[in-house]
DSSP file (Angstrom, degrees, kcal/mol; ACC not computed):
  #  RESIDUE AA STRUCTURE BP1 BP2  ACC     N-H-->O    O-->H-N    N-H-->O    O-->H-N    TCO  KAPPA ALPHA  PHI   PSI    X-CA   Y-CA   Z-CA
    1    1 A M              0   0    0      0, 0.0     3,-0.1     0, 0.0     0, 0.0   0.000 360.0 360.0 360.0 148.9   -6.1   14.5  -35.6
    2    2 A G        -     0   0    0      1,-0.1     2,-0.1     0, 0.0     0, 0.0  -0.117 360.0 -83.7 -73.8 170.7   -8.7   13.0  -38.0
    3    3 A R        -     0   0    0      1,-0.1    -1,-0.1     2,-0.0     2,-0.1  -0.449  44.2-124.8 -74.3 148.0   -8.2   10.7  -40.9
    4    4 A T     >  -     0   0    0     -2,-0.1     4,-2.0     1,-0.1     5,-0.2  -0.394  24.9-106.0 -86.3 168.4   -7.3   12.2  -44.2
    5    5 A A  H  > S+     0   0    0      1,-0.2     4,-2.2     2,-0.2     5,-0.2   0.871 123.2  54.7 -60.4 -37.1   -9.2   11.7  -47.5
    6    6 A C  H  > S+     0   0    0      2,-0.2     4,-2.6     1,-0.2    -1,-0.2   0.918 105.8  51.4 -63.7 -43.7   -6.4    9.4  -48.6
    7    7 A D  H  > S+     0   0    0      1,-0.2     4,-2.2     2,-0.2    -2,-0.2   0.909 110.3  49.3 -59.0 -42.9   -6.7    7.2  -45.4
    8    8 A R  H  X S+     0   0    0     -4,-2.0     4,-2.0     2,-0.2    -1,-0.2   0.888 111.1  49.4 -65.8 -39.0  -10.5    6.9  -46.1
    9    9 A R  H  X S+     0   0    0     -4,-2.2     4,-2.2     2,-0.2    -2,-0.2   0.916 110.8  49.4 -66.4 -42.5   -9.9    5.9  -49.7
   10   10 A L  H  X S+     0   0    0     -4,-2.6     4,-2.1     1,-0.2    -2,-0.2   0.888 109.6  52.5 -64.0 -38.0   -7.3    3.3  -48.7
   11   11 A E  H  X S+     0   0    0     -4,-2.2     4,-2.2    -5,-0.2    -1,-0.2   0.910 108.4  50.7 -62.3 -42.5   -9.7    1.9  -46.1
   12   12 A K  H  X S+     0   0    0     -4,-2.0     4,-1.5     1,-0.2    -2,-0.2   0.904 108.2  52.2 -63.4 -41.3  -12.4    1.5  -48.8
   13   13 A L  H  <>S+     0   0    0     -4,-2.2     5,-2.6     1,-0.2     3,-0.3   0.919 110.4  48.9 -60.2 -42.8  -10.0   -0.3  -51.1
   14   14 A G  H ><5S+     0   0    0     -4,-2.1     3,-1.3     1,-0.2    -1,-0.2   0.881 106.0  56.6 -63.9 -39.0   -9.2   -2.7  -48.3
   15   15 A R  H 3<5S+     0   0    0     -4,-2.2    -1,-0.2     1,-0.3    -2,-0.2   0.823 108.4  47.0 -64.2 -31.4  -12.8   -3.3  -47.5
   16   16 A V  T 3<5S-     0   0    0     -4,-1.5    -1,-0.3    -3,-0.3    -2,-0.2   0.326 128.1 -94.0 -96.2   8.3  -13.6   -4.4  -51.1
   17   17 A G  T < 5S+     0   0    0     -3,-1.3     2,-1.2     1,-0.2    -3,-0.2   0.456  79.9 134.1 103.6   1.3  -10.6   -6.7  -51.3
   18   18 A Y      < +     0   0    0     -5,-2.6     2,-0.3    -6,-0.2    -1,-0.2  -0.715  35.6 146.0 -86.9  96.1   -7.8   -4.6  -52.8
   19   19 A R  B     -A   28   0A   0     -2,-1.2     9,-3.0     9,-0.7     2,-1.3  -0.850  61.9-101.9-129.3 162.2   -4.9   -5.4  -50.5
   20   20 A D        +     0   0    0     -2,-0.3     7,-0.2     7,-0.3     3,-0.1  -0.739  47.1 170.2 -82.6  97.1   -1.1   -5.9  -50.6
   21   21 A R  S    S+     0   0    0     -2,-1.3    -1,-0.2     5,-0.2     6,-0.1   0.720  70.0  39.6 -85.8 -23.1   -1.2   -9.7  -50.6
   22   22 A N  S    S-     0   0    0      4,-0.4    -1,-0.2    -3,-0.1    -2,-0.1   0.363 105.2-114.5-113.5   6.0    2.5  -10.4  -51.4
   23   23 A G  S    S+     0   0    0      3,-0.2     4,-0.1    -3,-0.1    -2,-0.1   0.645  78.6 122.6  77.0  15.5    4.2   -7.6  -49.4
   24   24 A D  S    S-     0   0    0      2,-0.3     3,-0.1     1,-0.0    -1,-0.1   0.496  84.7-108.2 -89.0  -1.9    5.7   -5.7  -52.3
   25   25 A G  S    S+     0   0    0      1,-0.3     2,-0.4    -5,-0.0    -5,-0.1   0.436  88.5 101.6  92.7  -0.8    3.9   -2.5  -51.3
   26   26 A F  S    S-     0   0    0     -7,-0.1    -4,-0.4     0, 0.0    -2,-0.3  -0.919  72.2-117.7-118.1 144.4    1.4   -2.5  -54.1
   27   27 A R        -     0   0    0     -2,-0.4     8,-1.0    -7,-0.2    -7,-0.3  -0.524  26.4-155.1 -80.4 145.8   -2.3   -3.6  -53.9
   28   28 A E  B     -AB  19  34A   0     -9,-3.0    -9,-0.7    -2,-0.2     5,-0.1  -0.741  26.8 -92.0-112.7 164.9   -3.5   -6.6  -55.8
   29   29 A L    >   -     0   0    0      4,-3.2     3,-2.6    -2,-0.3   -10,-0.2  -0.259  48.8 -97.2 -65.9 162.3   -7.0   -7.4  -57.0
   30   30 A P  T 3  S+     0   0    0      0, 0.0    -1,-0.1     0, 0.0   -13,-0.1   0.788 127.3  53.8 -55.2 -27.3   -9.2   -9.6  -54.7
   31   31 A D  T 3  S-     0   0    0      2,-0.1   -13,-0.1     3,-0.1    -2,-0.0   0.410 123.1-104.9 -88.3   3.8   -8.1  -12.7  -56.7
   32   32 A G  S <  S+     0   0    0     -3,-2.6     3,-0.1     1,-0.3   -11,-0.1   0.322  77.9 131.7  94.3  -7.6   -4.4  -11.9  -56.2
   33   33 A K        -     0   0    0      1,-0.1    -4,-3.2    -5,-0.1    -1,-0.3  -0.395  68.8 -84.4 -74.3 156.7   -3.7  -10.6  -59.7
   34   34 A P  B     -B   28   0A   0      0, 0.0     2,-0.7     0, 0.0    -6,-0.2  -0.293  37.1-124.4 -61.3 143.3   -1.9   -7.3  -60.2
   35   35 A L        -     0   0    0     -8,-1.0     2,-0.5    -3,-0.1    -8,-0.1  -0.826  31.5-168.7 -88.3 116.8   -4.0   -4.1  -60.0
   36   36 A V        -     0   0    0     -2,-0.7     2,-0.5     2,-0.0    -8,-0.0  -0.940   7.0-166.6-114.4 124.4   -3.3   -2.2  -63.3
   37   37 A L        -     0   0    0     -2,-0.5     2,-0.4     2,-0.0    -2,-0.0  -0.934   5.8-163.4-109.6 130.1   -4.4    1.4  -63.7
   38   38 A R        -     0   0    0     -2,-0.5     2,-0.6     2,-0.0    -2,-0.0  -0.928   6.2-154.8-115.9 138.8   -4.4    2.9  -67.2
   39   39 A N        -     0   0    0     -2,-0.4     2,-0.3     2,-0.0    -2,-0.0  -0.945  11.6-156.5-115.1 113.0   -4.6    6.6  -67.9
   40   40 A G        -     0   0    0     -2,-0.6     2,-0.3     0, 0.0    -2,-0.0  -0.660   9.8-168.9 -90.0 144.9   -6.0    7.5  -71.3
   41   41 A M        -     0   0    0     -2,-0.3     7,-0.0     2,-0.0    -2,-0.0  -0.942  17.9-127.5-130.5 151.4   -5.1   10.8  -73.0
   42   42 A T        -     0   0    0     -2,-0.3     6,-0.1     2,-0.2     0, 0.0  -0.648  23.8-121.4 -92.7 157.2   -6.5   12.6  -76.0
   43   43 A P  S    S+     0   0    0      0, 0.0     2,-0.5     0, 0.0    -1,-0.1   0.476  80.0 110.0 -77.8   0.7   -4.2   13.8  -78.7
   44   44 A I     >  -     0   0    0      1,-0.1     4,-2.1     2,-0.0     3,-0.5  -0.660  66.5-142.9 -81.9 125.4   -5.3   17.4  -78.3
   45   45 A A  H  > S+     0   0    0     -2,-0.5     4,-2.7     1,-0.2     5,-0.2   0.853  98.6  55.3 -56.7 -40.3   -2.6   19.6  -76.7
   46   46 A A  H  > S+     0   0    0      1,-0.2     4,-1.7     2,-0.2    -1,-0.2   0.890 109.1  47.8 -63.8 -38.6   -5.0   21.6  -74.6
   47   47 A D  H  > S+     0   0    0     -3,-0.5     4,-1.3     2,-0.2    -1,-0.2   0.906 112.0  49.6 -67.6 -41.7   -6.4   18.4  -73.0
   48   48 A R  H  X S+     0   0    0     -4,-2.1     4,-0.9     1,-0.2     3,-0.4   0.924 110.6  49.8 -62.6 -44.4   -2.9   17.0  -72.3
   49   49 A A  H  < S+     0   0    0     -4,-2.7     3,-0.5     1,-0.2    -1,-0.2   0.873 108.6  53.3 -63.0 -37.3   -1.8   20.3  -70.7
   50   50 A A  H  < S+     0   0    0     -4,-1.7    -1,-0.2     1,-0.2    -2,-0.2   0.797 110.2  47.4 -69.2 -27.8   -4.9   20.3  -68.5
   51   51 A S  H  < S+     0   0    0     -4,-1.3    -1,-0.2    -3,-0.4    -2,-0.2   0.566  92.0  94.2 -93.1  -8.2   -4.3   16.8  -67.2
   52   52 A E     <        0   0    0     -4,-0.9    -4,-0.0    -3,-0.5    -3,-0.0  -0.593 360.0 360.0 -84.3 146.1   -0.6   17.3  -66.4
   53   53 A P              0   0    0      0, 0.0    -1,-0.1     0, 0.0    -4,-0.1   0.506 360.0 360.0 -69.0 360.0    0.4   18.2  -62.8
């Protein structure tokens, strides 16, 4: 079976240096610092509802 979209995205992250360098299961930046993702939300209820799973 072929690779999934997730597999391709993970491969791309690895190619540009985002790897799990310390074995904790999370990817770090190319310089070894933690990779932090922030999700911003607007205070409008309709926008919040649209972004929730």
